[in-house]
N, C-alpha and C positions, 0 to 999 in steps of 0.2 A: 622576095615579092610577097605582100599580104596574103595571109589567110583571112578566109571568110569569117566575120564578127557577128553578134547580134548586141549591140550595144544598148547601154540603158541611160535615161535622164542622168544630167549633172545633179549632184546631191542627192542621189539615190540611198536609201539607207541599208546599207549592207550589214546586219545584225546576226547575233547568235542569242540564244535565250537560256534560261537557267531557272529554278524555281528554289525559294529558300530551302523548306524542308529537306530536298533532294538533295543538296551541295553542302549546306552548313554545317550540318553535323551538331548531333548531341541537344538537339532539340526538347529538351526534357519535359517542358510544361505543355506541349503539345497533343492533342487527343493520338495523332499517329504514332507517336513515340509509345504512348501506353498500350495501344492497339496492337504493335508490333510485339509485346512482350511476350505475347498468349501463341502457344506453338500452333500453327496451323493457318495462320492468318495471311500470312506471308508466304511466297513460293519456296521452298526448301528452307523454311523457318530463319530467312535472312533477317538483318537486323541494319538499321540506319549506321548505327554507331557516329563514326566522324564524318560519315558520308564523304565529301570529296574537300573537307576541310577547309571551307569557304571562309568561317568564322574567325579562324587565325589566319587564313592567307588569300584570301581571294585573289590579290595583287599579282598573284605568280600566275594564273588563270588568264586575268587581265591583260598583263603583257603578251601571254602567247595571243590574246585575241588583237592586241595593237599589232603584233607582228603579222597577224594574219592579214591586218590592213580593212579591219572591219570599222566602220564608225560609229555602230549603234551596239547596244544590247539590253536585252530584256530580261531584269529581274524581279522578283517579288521579295516582301517585307514580311515576316513571321510574326504574327498579331501574338502568339504567344510569349515572346522574347520582349517585345514592346511593352506587352501589359500582362505580367505572369501572374498576376490577381488581380481581381475587379477593383479599378481605380488607382492600381500601384503601378504607374509607368517606370521604368528601368531608363533613367538617362544613359546607362553605359551602354547599352543596346543601341538606343538612338546615334549616341556619339559614333559607336563602329559603323553604323549604316552610313552614315555622314562621310568616313572617309573612303568607304566604298564608294559612295556616289562620287565624291571628289577624286576618288582614283579614275573613275570612269572620265571623270571631265579632262583630268590630266594628260590621258591618254589619247584624247582628241574621240572619245565615244560618248555618245549621246544615250544616256539611259531614259528607258521606257518601265515605268515601277509598277507594280501588281501589287493591291493591298491585300488581296485576298486569293489564294492558290490552295485549294482544298484543304487546309491545315486549320486549326481551330485551337485558343487555348482551352485547357479540359475545363477551366472554373465555366466557360461559356457554355459547354455541352451539358454541364451539371445542370444550368438553368436554361435548358430546352435549345440550345442553339438556333438553328433557324426556323425551327416550330414556335417559337417563342417571340411575340410583338416586341418584346424589350430588348431583342437584338439589335433592331434600329436603332435606337439611341445608343448604344454600345456600339455599333460599328460607328455612327457619325461620331463618337467622342475619340474613338481610336484614330480616323481619319483626321478629324482636326489636332490632333497631338502630331499626327505625323508633318501635316502642309504645314504647322508654326514650327517643327524642328527641320525638314529637310525639303520645304518647297518651294525653295530658290533655287533647288538642284534638279529639280523634276519638272522637263518640261511637256512630256507624254506619260500619261496616267491609264493604267486599265484598274477598273472597280475590283471586278470579279473573275477569275478565269475560270469558262465552260463550266457556266452554272447548271446547264442542262446533263451534263455526263456526271457533275458532282450531286446532282439528285438520283439520277438514273444508279450510280454506283453507290450510291450509301442507300439511299431508300427503297430500291426495287431489288437490286443485285446482292447487295451484301459484302461488297469486295472492299469497301471504305470503311472506316471505322462506324459501328452503330449507332444511331441517333436514340431518343426514348421512344420514339415513335416509328414505324415504319407502314410501309406499303402506297400505293398511287396517291391516295388522297393527303397522306402527312407530307407525301414528296409535294404535290402541288403547293401545299399550305409552305413548306420552305422557298418554292419558288417564289410565291406572292413575296415574302419575307424578304429575299434578297432582292428583288425587285425594289423594292422600298428601301433596302440599304443603299444600294445604285445610287440611286435618287438621292437620299441622303448625301451621300458621299461626294456625287459629281456637284452637288451647288456647294457644297462645304469647299471644294478645291477652288470653283469658281471665283467663289466670293473672294478670297484672298489672292488668286492669279488668274484674272479673267483672260489671259494668253494662253493658260495652260489647253494642253487639248486631254478631252479624258473621253475614254470607251470602254468597252469588254474586250475580252476575247471568248470568240464563241468558236467554238468547235464545228465545223461544218463539214461531217460526213455526207458523202453521195449517197444515197438510199434508191436502189432501182429492184424491179422484177427482174427475174432472169428471163434471158431473152427466150421470145415463144410463150411467156405465162399468158394465162387469161386472165381477162379484164378483173377479177376479184383480187388478183395479186397485184397488180397495176394501182388499183385502187387504195389497196393497203399500203403500198408503197408511198403514195402520195400521201395517206395521213402517216406512216409515220416520218417523212420528210416535214411534215407541218408541224407536228406535236415537238419535233425534237429541233428541228432547224429554225421554223418559221416563229413559232410560240413566242419567244422571248424576244426576239426583235421587233415584231409587231407592236408588242406592248411598248418598249422603248419609243417606237414612232407617236403611237396613238394614244400612250397611256392609259390602257386599258388591258388587263388579262383575262385572255379566252381561258374559260373553267367548261366543265363538263355540264354544267348547267346556265349557262349563261356569258357573262364578261364583269371583271370586277374594275372599279376604276381606282387605279394607283397614284396616289398623291406627288405630284412636282417630278411625273416621271415623261409626260410627254416631250418629245424632241431632247430627251437628257443623254444625249451621245455626240462628239464631235467627230468621230470617224467609227468603222468597223474594224474590228479585230479579227482574223480568220484564222484559225486554226485549222489546216488540213491534212489529212493523213493518208484517208484510203476510202474506198467503196466498199458499201455491204450490200449483197444480194437478199432481200427480204422475204422472210417466207409468210405463206398463207395457207392455210392458218398458222398462227403464230404458236405453234406447239413446241415446247423444249426450246425456246428461245427465239428471239425476234428476225435472226441472219439466219443464212445456211452457210455454215462455216466449210463447205465444200470448195469456195469460191469459183472455180472453173477450170478447165483441162490446159487452157494458155496463161492462166494467172502466176504472176511472179508475186511471192508470198514470204514477206520478213519473217524474223527469227521470233519461234515461240506460236508461230500462225497469229503474229498480231495482225496482219492486215495485208491486202492487196495493192503492190504499187500499182497507182493507176492516175498518170501524171495528166490527163486530159480532164480529171476531174476537178484539179485544182482552177482551170479554164473556166469550166460550168460554175462553181463556185463565186469567182470572181464576177462572172456575167450577171449572177443572183443578187448580190451584193450590191451592183448599180442600182436595183431598186431602193436602196435605202437614201440615194444621193449625198452621200459622204465621203470624203477618201479612206483609202483602203489598204491596211498595212497587213502584211501575212506574219502574223506574231508568233506562228508556228509551224514548220514543216521540217519532216524528217522520219527516220526509220532505224527501229533495232535491228542491226547489223555488226555483229562483234567481229568477223573475219573481215569488214570491209568491202565486200564483195559484189555488194548492190548499190551500197550509198554514192559511190562517185556517178554511175548513171541517172540514180534517184535524182542527184541535184540539179545535173544538168537538163534532165528531160523535164523536170519541174520549172527549172527556171526559164526553161524555152517557152512554157504555157504562160509564166509570168511576162516575160518579155512580148510575147505574142498579144496580152491584154493591153499593156502598155503602147505598142503599135497601132491600138486601136483607139488611142488617148483615154484608154480607162485610167482612172486616181489612183493608181496602186504607187505606195510613196516608200515603201521599204518591206524588206524579206528579211526575217528573223530564223536563221535556222535551228531548230532543237535538235543538239543539244551543243552548247560549246563544249561540255566534259562529259564524259561518263558520271552516272548518277545513281540514289536509289529510287528505282522507277515503282516508288507504289506498292501494290500488292504483289508484284513482281519481284520486287527486292532487287539484285544483282545480275538478274538472269536475263535482261533486255538491255543492250548497250545502244544508246543514241549519240554518242559522244563524236565530235570531230578529234577529240583531244582522248585517248584509250586512260583509263584508269584502272590502277590495282588499288582496291578499296585497303586492302591489309598493308601495303608499305607505303602508298601515296605515289609510287610512280606513275609517270606520265610518259606518254608517245603520241606525237602528231600522227594521226592515221594519213592516208594517201588522199583521202577526201579532204581532211582538214588542208593539205597542202594544195588541192584543187581549189579549195575555197578561197585560200590566198590567191592564189593565180586570178581567180575572180572578183575579188574585191579589189586588187592592182587594177586590172584591166578596166573597171567597171562594166564589165561584161562577158560572155561567153563565146570560145571560140572554135574552130576548127580544129587547130591545134591542140587543145585541151580534150577534143573528145578522142584526138589521136592518140594521146598520150597515157590517158586516165581511163578512157570507153574506147578502145578502137571499133567495137562492135557497133556502136551506137553513129560512127562517122558517117557514114552513107545516107543514113536515116534521118538525120540532123543536120547534116549539111550535104545534101544530094551536089554528087558532081564533083565532092572532095576526096581525095584520096593520095595517099603519099607519092602516087605515079600522075597526078595531073600537073598541068603546065605553073599552076602556082605554088605547087610545091616543088618542082625544081628550081624556081629561082632562086 
């Protein structure tokens, strides 16, 4: 007898995600490569090295993704490979990206391509990177080169990944490669130029490929005051939510960037997105006053927290973020969702409970078009080095040995079914069975049939 199932629409995109610097290896012209060579900047002084060896052999992991049953993959291009020196474009790099994109198509996997995912060419940093107006023409030129060389293979585009994370970590926290100017004012200047870069890239892509769908991948944490907090803490949580989550999105809607002294018009920006890319990981309890950090790292007594104190596992937040994304009246893609979990003891339940929230949203006819799990394979996790493992496939960075984690096998079952089922819960996360599928148990009549 059939068990309980939560089925997804036909054509739903079951994807995985990676980023160029984190998996390719030896991106020696990137600002991240130079940054990580100095001791103390990366946890345990880890180095990216060959990373996941994608530049030499991405196809092996794409074979695994195809075996898993995925039909979509999000990857990024490394600007510093394509343009290692200003105005010098590497045709070999473009050819290799074309091979990887064709390999995806050959395996029945639709690519979603990100133009900027945290990493810059060193020469751009020397010219002031996103604090310089000139970055806009450079980014438009880079985009035009990519569109001409690869655009026929790319139906879905992300211009910039997590722009507010980039600003926060680079200009305020200092965990990302240091810009020439730091602080909040410099960070907001960078946000303005990133918006200009996005608008320029959007129109460059659409001019050549009008049917292409273009957006950004925006990280949407849930910011809340702790239960029982007084009004100032609740007010502050709303402020943090606006400046981190809504500022960028509202600018793309109305073409104006709100600043501390008013708003600034951004040329060609209004309406320049075809979908909302949602990166969702966790919830934060904000602190007020925000002394010594903006959030309370103690989480809560009932919280399940992932490796390295990365974040609370809070599936309901994904549904909340999807509801908020409806305000933009565009299709929605979950462009990243995952957690660091080397032992894989949390990831199976993480996947099932978060996908339940996606299914719940789709059941209300919310336009969620796909889900891209972060990540396909363990990779170099920026300032945390190799200490945090997000992969459905485990990786030994020294030997490059790989092994499919149980969560990878679960995701394989989900992709092949096009849904989640009580059988999956019973096999991979038996403790979840009663809460995810009430009335289902191995002793129920359906399980005895």
